[in-house]
C-alpha positions in Angstrom: 93.6 29.0 88.4 94.2 32.7 87.5 96.8 34.5 89.6 95.4 37.3 91.7 96.9 40.7 91.0 96.8 43.4 93.7 98.9 46.5 93.5 101.4 47.4 96.2 101.5 51.1 97.1 104.5 53.2 97.8 103.9 55.6 100.7 106.1 58.1 98.9 103.5 58.3 96.1 100.7 59.4 98.4 100.5 63.0 99.3 98.3 62.6 102.4 99.2 60.2 105.2 97.4 60.1 108.6 100.3 58.8 110.7 100.2 56.1 113.5 99.9 58.7 116.2 96.7 60.4 114.7 93.4 59.7 116.3 90.8 61.5 114.2 87.1 61.8 115.0 84.8 63.4 112.5 84.2 63.6 108.7 87.0 63.4 106.1 86.5 64.4 102.5 89.3 64.4 99.9 90.1 63.9 96.2 93.6 62.7 96.2 94.8 59.3 97.6 94.8 59.0 101.4 96.7 56.5 103.5 95.4 55.9 107.0 98.0 54.5 109.5 96.3 55.7 112.7 92.7 55.7 113.9 89.7 57.3 112.2 86.2 57.4 113.6 83.2 58.9 111.8 82.8 59.2 108.0 85.2 59.1 105.0 84.0 60.3 101.6 86.2 60.6 98.5 86.4 60.6 94.8 90.0 59.3 95.2 91.5 56.2 96.6 91.7 55.2 100.3 94.4 52.9 101.7 94.0 51.5 105.3 97.4 50.4 106.6 97.9 47.1 108.4 98.1 48.8 111.8 95.2 51.2 111.2 91.8 51.1 112.9 88.9 52.7 111.0 85.4 52.9 112.6 83.6 54.8 109.9 81.3 54.7 106.9 83.5 54.8 103.8 82.7 55.9 100.3 85.7 56.1 97.9 86.8 55.1 94.4 89.2 52.3 95.3 89.4 51.1 98.9 92.4 49.0 99.9 92.3 47.5 103.4 95.2 45.9 105.3 94.0 46.9 108.7 90.7 46.9 110.7 87.5 48.5 109.5 84.2 48.6 111.4 81.6 50.2 109.2 80.0 50.1 105.7 82.3 50.4 102.7 81.1 51.6 99.3 83.8 51.4 96.6 83.0 52.9 93.2 85.6 51.0 91.3 87.2 48.2 93.4 87.5 46.9 97.0 90.7 45.1 98.0 90.8 43.1 101.3 94.2 41.8 102.1 95.0 38.8 104.2 95.7 41.0 107.3 92.4 42.9 107.0 89.5 42.6 109.4 86.2 44.1 108.1 82.9 44.2 110.0 80.2 45.9 108.0 78.3 45.8 104.7 80.3 46.3 101.5 79.4 47.3 97.9 81.8 47.2 95.0 81.7 46.2 91.3 85.1 44.6 91.6 86.1 42.7 94.8 89.4 41.1 95.7 89.7 39.1 98.9 93.0 37.5 99.8 93.1 34.2 101.8 93.3 35.0 105.5 91.1 38.1 105.4 88.1 38.2 107.9 84.9 39.8 106.6 81.6 39.8 108.4 78.7 41.5 106.8 76.8 41.5 103.5 78.2 42.1 100.1 76.5 43.8 97.1 78.3 43.8 93.7 76.6 46.2 91.3 77.4 46.2 87.6 80.4 48.3 86.7 79.2 51.8 86.0 75.8 51.2 87.6 74.7 54.2 89.7 73.8 52.8 93.1 74.7 56.0 95.0 77.8 54.3 96.3 76.0 52.9 99.3 76.0 49.3 100.4 72.5 48.0 101.0 71.1 45.6 103.5 70.8 42.8 100.9 72.0 39.3 101.8 74.1 38.2 98.9 77.0 37.2 101.1 76.9 36.9 104.8 79.7 36.2 107.3 82.2 35.4 104.6 85.7 34.4 105.8 88.6 33.8 103.5 91.1 31.5 105.2 93.7 29.0 104.0 92.4 25.4 103.5 93.8 22.8 105.8 
Protein backbone atom coordinates (compact mmCIF):
# COMPACT_ATOMS: atom_id res chain seq x y z
CA UNK A 1 0.00 0.00 0.00
CA UNK A 2 1.25 3.49 -0.85
CA UNK A 3 2.21 5.75 2.01
CA UNK A 4 0.00 8.81 2.36
CA UNK A 5 1.93 12.07 2.22
CA UNK A 6 0.44 15.18 3.81
CA UNK A 7 2.41 18.30 4.47
CA UNK A 8 2.84 19.77 7.90
CA UNK A 9 2.61 23.52 8.11
CA UNK A 10 4.72 25.83 10.19
CA UNK A 11 2.69 28.68 11.63
CA UNK A 12 5.72 30.95 11.21
CA UNK A 13 5.41 30.51 7.41
CA UNK A 14 1.85 31.86 7.36
CA UNK A 15 1.39 35.64 7.32
CA UNK A 16 -2.22 35.71 8.51
CA UNK A 17 -3.47 33.80 11.56
CA UNK A 18 -6.90 34.21 13.15
CA UNK A 19 -6.02 33.38 16.75
CA UNK A 20 -7.97 31.24 19.20
CA UNK A 21 -9.69 34.27 20.75
CA UNK A 22 -11.09 35.51 17.41
CA UNK A 23 -14.82 35.03 16.71
CA UNK A 24 -15.39 36.35 13.17
CA UNK A 25 -18.81 36.58 11.53
CA UNK A 26 -18.97 37.68 7.88
CA UNK A 27 -17.12 37.22 4.61
CA UNK A 28 -13.36 36.66 4.36
CA UNK A 29 -11.53 37.03 1.05
CA UNK A 30 -7.75 36.63 0.75
CA UNK A 31 -4.91 35.61 -1.58
CA UNK A 32 -2.12 34.48 0.76
CA UNK A 33 -2.36 31.42 3.08
CA UNK A 34 -4.64 31.82 6.11
CA UNK A 35 -4.64 29.79 9.33
CA UNK A 36 -7.85 29.76 11.36
CA UNK A 37 -7.42 28.89 15.04
CA UNK A 38 -10.58 30.57 16.35
CA UNK A 39 -14.18 30.62 15.10
CA UNK A 40 -15.37 31.82 11.68
CA UNK A 41 -19.01 32.02 10.60
CA UNK A 42 -20.11 33.10 7.11
CA UNK A 43 -18.15 32.71 3.89
CA UNK A 44 -14.47 32.15 3.06
CA UNK A 45 -13.21 32.75 -0.51
CA UNK A 46 -9.59 32.61 -1.60
CA UNK A 47 -7.19 31.97 -4.43
CA UNK A 48 -4.74 30.91 -1.69
CA UNK A 49 -4.63 28.09 0.85
CA UNK A 50 -6.79 27.73 3.95
CA UNK A 51 -5.69 25.86 7.06
CA UNK A 52 -8.19 25.04 9.83
CA UNK A 53 -6.37 24.35 13.11
CA UNK A 54 -7.35 21.44 15.35
CA UNK A 55 -9.16 23.66 17.85
CA UNK A 56 -10.89 25.84 15.24
CA UNK A 57 -14.61 25.93 14.45
CA UNK A 58 -15.69 27.06 10.98
CA UNK A 59 -19.36 27.40 10.10
CA UNK A 60 -19.00 28.71 6.56
CA UNK A 61 -19.05 28.04 2.86
CA UNK A 62 -15.42 27.64 1.79
CA UNK A 63 -13.80 28.08 -1.65
CA UNK A 64 -9.98 28.04 -1.75
CA UNK A 65 -7.06 26.52 -3.64
CA UNK A 66 -5.93 24.00 -1.01
CA UNK A 67 -8.04 23.40 2.09
CA UNK A 68 -6.44 21.58 5.01
CA UNK A 69 -8.73 20.71 7.93
CA UNK A 70 -7.73 19.55 11.40
CA UNK A 71 -10.67 21.17 13.24
CA UNK A 72 -14.45 21.35 12.74
CA UNK A 73 -16.14 22.61 9.58
CA UNK A 74 -19.89 22.89 9.04
CA UNK A 75 -20.56 24.01 5.48
CA UNK A 76 -19.67 23.21 1.89
CA UNK A 77 -16.00 23.08 0.85
CA UNK A 78 -14.78 23.63 -2.71
CA UNK A 79 -11.03 23.10 -3.07
CA UNK A 80 -9.56 23.97 -6.47
CA UNK A 81 -6.42 21.82 -6.08
CA UNK A 82 -6.67 19.58 -2.98
CA UNK A 83 -8.66 18.92 0.19
CA UNK A 84 -6.91 17.38 3.20
CA UNK A 85 -9.01 15.99 6.06
CA UNK A 86 -6.82 15.02 9.00
CA UNK A 87 -7.74 12.43 11.65
CA UNK A 88 -8.89 15.14 14.07
CA UNK A 89 -11.20 16.81 11.53
CA UNK A 90 -14.99 16.81 11.68
CA UNK A 91 -16.67 17.95 8.45
CA UNK A 92 -20.39 18.26 7.86
CA UNK A 93 -21.23 19.50 4.36
CA UNK A 94 -20.69 18.79 0.68
CA UNK A 95 -17.14 18.75 -0.65
CA UNK A 96 -15.62 19.18 -4.10
CA UNK A 97 -11.92 18.66 -4.94
CA UNK A 98 -9.92 17.00 -7.72
CA UNK A 99 -7.52 15.57 -5.10
CA UNK A 100 -8.80 14.32 -1.72
CA UNK A 101 -6.81 13.02 1.24
CA UNK A 102 -8.72 11.60 4.21
CA UNK A 103 -6.80 10.30 7.21
CA UNK A 104 -8.15 7.43 9.26
CA UNK A 105 -10.19 8.79 12.17
CA UNK A 106 -11.67 11.75 10.27
CA UNK A 107 -15.45 12.19 10.35
CA UNK A 108 -17.10 13.40 7.13
CA UNK A 109 -20.84 13.61 6.58
CA UNK A 110 -22.00 14.93 3.23
CA UNK A 111 -21.55 14.33 -0.47
CA UNK A 112 -18.31 14.34 -2.42
CA UNK A 113 -17.65 15.45 -5.98
CA UNK A 114 -14.23 14.91 -7.55
CA UNK A 115 -13.96 16.81 -10.83
CA UNK A 116 -11.07 16.16 -13.18
CA UNK A 117 -8.01 18.23 -12.38
CA UNK A 118 -8.26 21.52 -14.20
CA UNK A 119 -11.97 21.08 -14.93
CA UNK A 120 -13.86 24.32 -14.51
CA UNK A 121 -16.76 23.52 -12.17
CA UNK A 122 -16.97 26.98 -10.66
CA UNK A 123 -15.36 25.72 -7.45
CA UNK A 124 -18.75 24.76 -6.05
CA UNK A 125 -19.68 21.40 -4.60
CA UNK A 126 -22.91 20.12 -6.06
CA UNK A 127 -25.68 18.08 -4.59
CA UNK A 128 -24.58 14.87 -6.34
CA UNK A 129 -24.50 11.67 -4.36
CA UNK A 130 -21.13 10.17 -5.24
CA UNK A 131 -20.26 9.62 -1.56
CA UNK A 132 -22.60 9.96 1.38
CA UNK A 133 -21.95 9.86 5.10
CA UNK A 134 -18.39 8.69 4.68
CA UNK A 135 -16.40 8.03 7.81
CA UNK A 136 -12.76 7.09 7.96
CA UNK A 137 -11.98 5.21 11.12
CA UNK A 138 -9.40 2.65 12.16
CA UNK A 139 -10.37 -0.98 11.58
CA UNK A 140 -10.93 -3.06 14.66
